[in-house]
N, C-alpha and C positions, 0 to 999 in steps of 0.2 A: 892447215896442210902444209905441208910445210916446211921449209925456211921460209917462204915468200907469209906465210901464213904469223910465224912463230917472232917474227919480226912486223906485222902491221898490228896484235896483240900489242907488243912493246911498245909505240908510235900513239896507241889509240884509250888504251887498255883502262889505265889511270882518270884519262880525261872524262872518258865516258860516266866511272865511277863517284867521281867528280860532280860531271855535269849530274847522271841521275839521285844520287845521294845511295848507290849500292851501299849496302852491308856487306855481301855475299858474293864473290861468283865459283862458277860451275861452267865446268870445257870441257868437251869431247875430245881427246886430245888423241887418239885409237891413227889419225892419219900428221901427226907430225912431225914425225920421224920420217923424209924424203916421200916420204902419202904414203908410208903403210908403216903402223905399228906404231910403239914409241919408247924413247930408250931412258937412259938419266938422267943423258943432259938433256933431252929435250922437257920430257918435266921438268927438271929443276929452272929451266927457261920462261917455263907456262909458272910456275908458280912467285919464281923474280920476276916478272910481270904482272900480278898481280892474280893471279886465279888462287882460288883458296882450296879446291876439290878439283878432284880428273875422273870424267867416267870414263867409257871405251866404245869398243865394238866388239865386229869380227875379227878384225885388226888390229884387235892386242897382238896377238899369236904370232905376226910378222918377226916380227925380233926373236930368237929365241936364247941370245942371252941374255935381255928384259924376264921374262915369263919369272923367272926366279925371286928378280925383285920385287912381284905383285906378291910373295909373302910376307912380305918385309916392310912393306908401308903399307898406314892406315891413312888414305889420301888418294888414293888411284883405285875404282875399280876395274870390274868387267862385267859383261853379263853374269845377272844372275843366275840363271839357268843352263847353262853348257853345265858339263858330268861335274857333281860333289869334288871330283879327285883333283881334278883340274886344279893349279897354281891361282891362290885371292880369293874373293871374295866380295861375293855383288849389288853390296849393298853395305852401308857405315855410317857414320854421326859423325858432327865436327859441331865446333862451338863457337861464335863469332856474338860478343857484347857480352856473353852471360845465358845469348838464345846453343840453343839445342837443332844444329840442326838435321837431318835425317836424308838419307839421298839411297836409289833406287836405280841397280841398273837393269834392261830387262834387252833381252834382240827377239825379234817376229820369227816364227817363222815360214811366214810366205814370202815365195821365192828368195830362202834365204838361209844360207847352213842350218842344216836338224840339229836343234835344240827342242831340249824341257818345252812344255807347258807354262806360256809366261805366265800367262793369270791363273794357274793355282801356284805358282811357286813366287807370285808376284804379291797372293794377299795371305801364303804367309809369310813373305818380310817386313809387309806393312803390317801385320798386325801385333808381328817384334818389334816393328821402330816405332809404333804409337804406345804403346811400354814406358818409353823412354823422351818421346818430343809429340807435337801434334805440327810440325812443321817437317812437312815431307817432300818429299821432289825429287820422279819421277823423269830420267831419259830412257825412252821409247829407243832402239838403233833400228826399227825397220824401214822396207822395202816400202807395204801396201799403204795409202793413203785410210784402209776400213779400220787392217787392223794398229791402228793407232790409236786411230779416235772411241774404236769402240775399248783398247785397255784406258783409254782417257775418262770414258763412259764408266764402264765398270771401275776403273780407281773413285768417279764423282762423290763423294763428303769424307773421302780415308785416308787423302795423302792433298797438299795445296799446287801443288803444280807438277800437268803430269809434258811435257816438250818432245817432240821426234828427234832424232836422225839419223845423219846415213848417204840420207837423197844429195845430200850437198845443196840445196835450191831452197830457200824461205818461202816458207808458204804466210797468205794473206785475209788468213781464219783465226788469228789470237780470240777468244770470247772465255769465257766463266758461265761453269755448267752452273744444273739449279742447284748441288748441291755445295757448291764453292769452291769450284776445284778450277784452279786458271789452266788455259791448254794450248797448243802452240802445234799443228801439224808436223813442223819444221821448224829447228829454225836459223837452218841456213849454214854457211861456208866462211867463213875468215878464213882468206887467200887473194886468188890468182881470179881475177876476173877473168881472162882472156884464155884457150883454150875450154876445155869437154870439163868441164867441171873439179878442173882444176893440173889435170895435165892437157900436155902438149897435144896438140891435136893432127897430131903424123900419125902418129899410135895407131890414137888410136878408129881413130876412117881408119886403114889398113884395116882393122879384127873387123871392123862393119863393114865396111864394103871388100874386101879379100877372106873372108873368114881369116885372115893369119893373123895369130896371136903375138902380139910387137911389147917389146916391155916397156909400160908406162914410165914418163917419167913426170914429178912435178914444173910447171909452167910457171919461167921465174921470167918475164918477160914481160912488159905491158902491166894495163892497172892492175888495185889490188881491192880486195872489199873485206868490211867486217860488220859480219851479220849476231846482232844478238839478242832477246828478250827481259825487258824485264819485267817483276811480276810483283806488289807492296801486299805485303801476305800477314795478316795478325796473328799474331803469336800464340792471344791468349787464345787462336781455337784453333788455330791452323788454315782458317776457309783465308783462298787470295781478296782481295779488295781491286787490284788493278792489274794489268799488262799491259804493255807494252814492247811493237820490236822497236829492234834498232838498223836498220842497211844501210851501211856509208857505202859508197862505191863510188869509183873516178879518185882512188887512192890515191898516193907517187910510192 
């Protein structure tokens, strides 16, 4: 979330990778540039901090100058169920230590901008990814808990991990479904702990109390937080063996 989130990433991701013996890091970067969207500079900062692959959500279109870059990179995704004529792609792979990892980015439809059916689009792309690897990670960018969990159940046994993004609030329902898919409704936000889900409180309160829309700005002062989840995956089967949450608060 904005520059505070990128600063936390630079300070704490390397240690988290070492402490939890992490092989690959996937991060949602749709709020990395001033809280709205992604830029070439902010994405490069994330990669330099130790991120291997970036997913996104509805704010990926906020920086117009970055849209064309989505066609030029193979390390950044936009939700797959946006219209196919838009720049970028919604699924891809990368390789770490000889293991190919498939990544799928989907967006929900409940209380979200209108997009295609994430279940149908997701199923087709999962089938394609499974021809290349059994290790598949799915970022579901959605508002409704029920929709995220439904997608998790839908993909159970076909993918390794389904985790949610968008609400900025980490949930405590990490689990492994019967088919071997790890699940977490929302991985949470890395960035400022003060304010309202990363934004300065004043403008948010003005909107809620007086129905006046003010420009939001990222909370720059106060403590910060680092939220993540670590999944252990059997590369031979693609099944998850374990999932743990990371929630570090009160960071300087």
